[in-house]
ZAMARGU-4260 file (C-alpha; in steps of 0.2 Angstrom, whole numbers, plus 5000, padded with zeros to 4 digits):
<rodrens>
0) 5542/5453/4506 | 5530/5438/4505 | 5520/5447/4492 | 5536/5450/4482 | 5541/5432/4483
5) 5524/5427/4476 | 5525/5440/4462 | 5542/5434/4458 | 5536/5416/4458 | 5522/5420/4446
10) 5533/5430/4435 | 5545/5415/4434 | 5531/5403/4429 | 5525/5415/4416 | 5543/5417/4409
15) 5544/5398/4408 | 5527/5396/4400 | 5530/5409/4387 | 5544/5397/4380 | 5530/5385/4375
20) 5521/5394/4361 | 5508/5381/4359 | 5504/5383/4378 | 5502/5402/4376 | 5491/5400/4361
25) 5480/5388/4371 | 5479/5400/4385 | 5473/5414/4374 | 5460/5402/4366 | 5453/5398/4383
30) 5453/5416/4388 | 5443/5419/4372 | 5431/5405/4376 | 5428/5412/4393 | 5425/5429/4385
35) 5412/5421/4373 | 5403/5413/4387 | 5402/5429/4397 | 5397/5440/4382 | 5386/5427/4374
40) 5370/5439/4374 | 5380/5452/4365 | 5389/5441/4353 | 5375/5430/4348 | 5365/5437/4333
45) 5349/5428/4338 | 5341/5421/4355 | 5346/5403/4356 | 5328/5397/4357 | 5321/5407/4343
50) 5313/5396/4330 | 5309/5399/4311 | 5301/5383/4304 | 5303/5391/4286 | 5322/5389/4289
55) 5323/5371/4295 | 5340/5364/4291 | 5344/5379/4280 | 5362/5381/4274 | 5373/5396/4278
60) 5367/5413/4273 | 5371/5431/4276 | 5358/5431/4290 | 5363/5414/4297 | 5382/5412/4295
65) 5382/5393/4300 | 5364/5389/4294 | 5349/5383/4305 | 5345/5367/4314 | 5330/5356/4311
70) 5319/5369/4321 | 5325/5384/4311 | 5336/5390/4326 | 5352/5399/4322 | 5367/5387/4324
75) 5380/5400/4327 | 5370/5408/4341 | 5367/5391/4349 | 5386/5387/4348 | 5390/5404/4357
80) 5377/5401/4371 | 5383/5382/4372 | 5400/5389/4377 | 5393/5393/4394 | 5386/5376/4397
85) 5401/5366/4391 | 5413/5377/4401 | 5402/5375/4416 | 5403/5357/4414 | 5422/5357/4414
90) 5426/5371/4427 | 5413/5368/4440 | 5414/5349/4440 | 5433/5350/4442 | 5431/5363/4456
95) 5420/5350/4465 | 5432/5336/4463 | 5448/5346/4467 | 5441/5353/4483 | 5436/5336/4489
100) 5452/5327/4482 | 5464/5340/4489 | 5456/5338/4506 | 5457/5319/4506 | 5474/5319/4499
105) 5481/5332/4510 | 5475/5323/4526 | 5480/5306/4520 | 5497/5311/4515 | 5500/5322/4531
110) 5495/5310/4544 | 5500/5294/4535 | 5498/5278/4545 | 5480/5270/4546 | 5472/5286/4540
115) 5482/5285/4524 | 5479/5266/4522 | 5461/5268/4525 | 5459/5282/4513 | 5468/5274/4499
120) 5459/5257/4501 | 5442/5267/4500 | 5449/5276/4484 | 5454/5259/4477 | 5436/5253/4479
125) 5430/5270/4472 | 5441/5268/4456 | 5435/5250/4453 | 5420/5258/4444 | 5426/5267/4428
130) 5424/5286/4430 | 5412/5288/4416 | 5401/5273/4421 | 5400/5280/4439 | 5395/5298/4432
135) 5382/5290/4421 | 5375/5281/4435 | 5374/5295/4447 | 5367/5307/4434 | 5353/5294/4430
140) 5349/5292/4448 | 5348/5311/4451 | 5339/5314/4435 | 5344/5322/4419 | 5349/5340/4421
145) 5365/5351/4419 | 5367/5353/4437 | 5366/5335/4441 | 5378/5331/4427 | 5390/5343/4434
150) 5389/5335/4452 | 5390/5317/4444 | 5406/5322/4435 | 5413/5330/4450 | 5410/5315/4462
155) 5416/5303/4448 | 5433/5311/4446 | 5438/5314/4465 | 5450/5299/4466 | 5463/5306/4453
160) 5464/5322/4462 | 5466/5314/4479 | 5480/5303/4474 | 5490/5316/4466 | 5488/5328/4481
165) 5493/5314/4493 | 5509/5310/4482 | 5513/5328/4482 | 5511/5330/4501 | 5522/5315/4504
170) 5536/5324/4496 | 5534/5340/4507 | 5529/5334/4524 | 5546/5330/4530 | 5553/5347/4524
175) 5562/5358/4536 | 5549/5372/4536 | 5536/5359/4541 | 5547/5353/4555 | 5549/5371/4560
180) 5530/5374/4561 | 5528/5359/4572 | 5542/5365/4583 | 5533/5381/4587 | 5517/5371/4591
185) 5507/5376/4576 | 5491/5366/4574 | 5489/5352/4561 | 5476/5362/4552 | 5486/5377/4551
190) 5501/5367/4545 | 5491/5359/4531 | 5482/5375/4525 | 5497/5387/4527 | 5512/5376/4523
195) 5508/5359/4516 | 5495/5363/4502 | 5503/5378/4495 | 5519/5369/4493 | 5511/5353/4486
200) 5499/5362/4474 | 5510/5362/4459 | 5505/5345/4451 | 5487/5349/4455 | 5487/5364/4445
205) 5492/5354/4430 | 5479/5340/4434 | 5465/5353/4436 | 5469/5361/4419 | 5469/5345/4410
210) 5454/5339/4420 | 5444/5354/4414 | 5446/5347/4396 | 5442/5329/4401 | 5426/5335/4410
215) 5421/5345/4395 | 5422/5330/4384 | 5414/5319/4397 | 5400/5332/4400 | 5397/5332/4381
220) 5395/5314/4381 | 5382/5315/4396 | 5372/5328/4386 | 5374/5317/4370 | 5365/5302/4379
225) 5352/5314/4387 | 5358/5316/4405 | 5366/5333/4403 | 5358/5350/4398 | 5340/5348/4393
230) 5331/5356/4378 | 5330/5370/4373 | 5346/5375/4383 | 5361/5373/4370 | 5376/5363/4374
235) 5389/5356/4362 | 5386/5337/4366 | 5367/5340/4366 | 5368/5349/4349 | 5378/5334/4342
240) 5364/5322/4348 | 5351/5333/4340 | 5360/5332/4324 | 5361/5313/4323 | 5345/5310/4313
245) 5351/5323/4299 | 5369/5319/4299 | 5369/5311/4282 | 5360/5326/4274 | 5368/5340/4285
250) 5384/5334/4292 | 5389/5351/4298 | 5376/5352/4311 | 5386/5339/4321 | 5403/5345/4314
255) 5402/5363/4321 | 5399/5358/4340 | 5411/5344/4338 | 5425/5356/4333 | 5421/5367/4348
260) 5423/5352/4359 | 5439/5347/4351 | 5446/5365/4352 | 5442/5367/4370 | 5449/5350/4375
265) 5465/5352/4365 | 5468/5370/4372 | 5466/5363/4390 | 5478/5349/4387 | 5491/5360/4378
270) 5490/5372/4392 | 5492/5358/4405 | 5508/5352/4396 | 5515/5370/4396 | 5511/5372/4415
275) 5519/5355/4419 | 5535/5361/4411 | 5534/5378/4419 | 5531/5371/4436 | 5544/5357/4435
280) 5560/5364/4443 | 5570/5351/4434 | 5566/5358/4417 | 5572/5376/4421 | 5588/5383/4415
</rodrens>
């Protein structure tokens, strides 16, 4: 019965989501990006680090559809492999932030009182530093690398997830099923994990979806200033940075990875809008 209710709930969400055509297109775009990242060795026509000095800054050709960069590397292959790094920036950093934020927000919202006040005041101090500035500082302290950039982005975006989770928990902690669980002496941990978080997770799903796009953009910015993926590993922001010196003569070298960043961020935002509408009961017929 519980599995049937869950299946029915997912079917209802999908039915509502299908009404938003842009959200469905965005979903398929993201699925396509994930497949490109997974199948990069099969899809890329050349290894991402293969150099051919004779083709330095060469234009598009039958062998190299998007041309070559200053080191003669195939741009299309680097864009395909770069999908892995950019998606990792968004997905893994959001996963870190969401786990920490959901934990803090659920505890603060469920217990309230001094626990809530202390948590929120600490988050106020946390958010006094702009997210990107905090991420840049952490990445610089830990050292430039893709892993450290992901950790820095995850830590820098925790407060937003914690506040949204807390607000959601405050709306469900007084519900009848929570009171019923307390009446049968269920432990606080079990109540939070089994009843509070599952029923308060809706807004977090929307925030997580949009957060992936934001972290892809922020991660590209970190790579652009040299704190993210390091050469020769391809990443869209790093590719834009490498193209700065030849942007006047070869603007497409920066244009292609910029378009990839734009498409991925736009897809995340459109899907987040669609999920918000699908998960909001006030918008259902």
